[in-house]
C-alpha positions, 0 to 999 in steps of 0.5 A: 539207775542208782544215779540221780539229781539233787535240787539243792540250796547252798547256805553260808552263814559267817559268824565272825568277825562280821556276820554275812549270810547268803542262800542260793539254789543250785542242782547237783548230780549224784553219780554211780561211777559204774553208771557213767557210760550208761547215763551218757547213753540215756541222757541226751545232754550228758556225756563222759569225756567228750563235749556236751552241755553236761560233760563229766571228765574223769580227769577233772577229779582226784585221785589223779591218774590215767585209769578210770576214776573208780579204779583210782579211788580204790587205789587211793583208799588202799594206800590209806589203809582202807579195805574197800572192795571196788565191786561195791558202789562209789557214788559221787556228788558233783557238778560236771562241766557245763558248756565246757566250764567246770568248777566245784567248791566241793565234791563228795564220794560215798563208798559202799560194800557190795551189799550196800553198807557204807565204808567211807567218804572222801570230800574233794575240796577245790578253790578258785586257783584250781587247786584241790585237796582230799579229806578222807572220812574213815569207817570209824567216822561213821555215826549210827550207820548214817553219817560220816562226821569228822573234824580235821585241820583245814591246811588249804587255801579256800577263801582269802577271807578265812584263816588257814589255821581253821578246822573243817567240821564235816558232817556228811549224812549219806544221801538218800531222798534228802541231801543234808551235808554240813561243813563248818569252819571252826577255830578251836571250839568256836564255829566261825562259818556255817555251810550247808547243802540241803536238797531233795532227790529227783530222778535223773531223766531227760525231762528232769535234766531239761527242766533243771537246765531251764531253772538253773541255766549255766549253773557252774558259771552261777557258782563262780560268779556268786563266789566273786560277788560275795567276796566283793561284799566281804571286802566292802565289810572290811573282813580281814584278807589273807593272801595266798602267798602267806603261810605256805607252811599251812597249805599242805597236801595240795593237789594240782598246786597253782604254779608257782605256789608262792605267786599272786597271779590270780 
């Protein structure tokens, strides 16, 4: 199978207005969208569109629609002017639902031609309001055939401790034996928050998944709990707090908008 697992370390290093640093261990799935049913047959704890300890739900991911996820991705790319042969591979780095609960701060699609050449990447960024936004890294953003790099306006409410006027600096090397993604927050030429996701590939087998489950139980709950824990630490450091209802004009192309968009009901 092309699908595998990555045992990872998440690192965030805030540079201003006050330094805040953390590093935590998790694991992620790297799934070939053509292999989802095959993985579900082979891996006892994994299912597609039905309940299991690890449940991959097509509807949890963008682009939205009723067709299979790979077909929706192909339609989205075509609408963006990217000619991608859907006979090629589409790999998705993500966390499925764990015990029915799903949350991904970021998932990333990597698309390839039928011969294996990289075409594009799509970062699906989510927030705790269950909103999502897609950031497309085009063929011209591929550097040395190995990494999709692009700086784009954020225009998305990710953290109450980050300004909306920031830019995302995506550096997304194509995963192989090693994972080394980086998404920094920038204000003009200045970097204000450094974020990395690094790890090593391990085979997706029943044995490996059992082991990682014991090592990182209920990993999605760990992720959301750590987000709120570090939010509390940032609040105690008196980092400026930005409400979601403010600057709605800078929240653009938001998918699954939190209803009502201007309400503070979190």
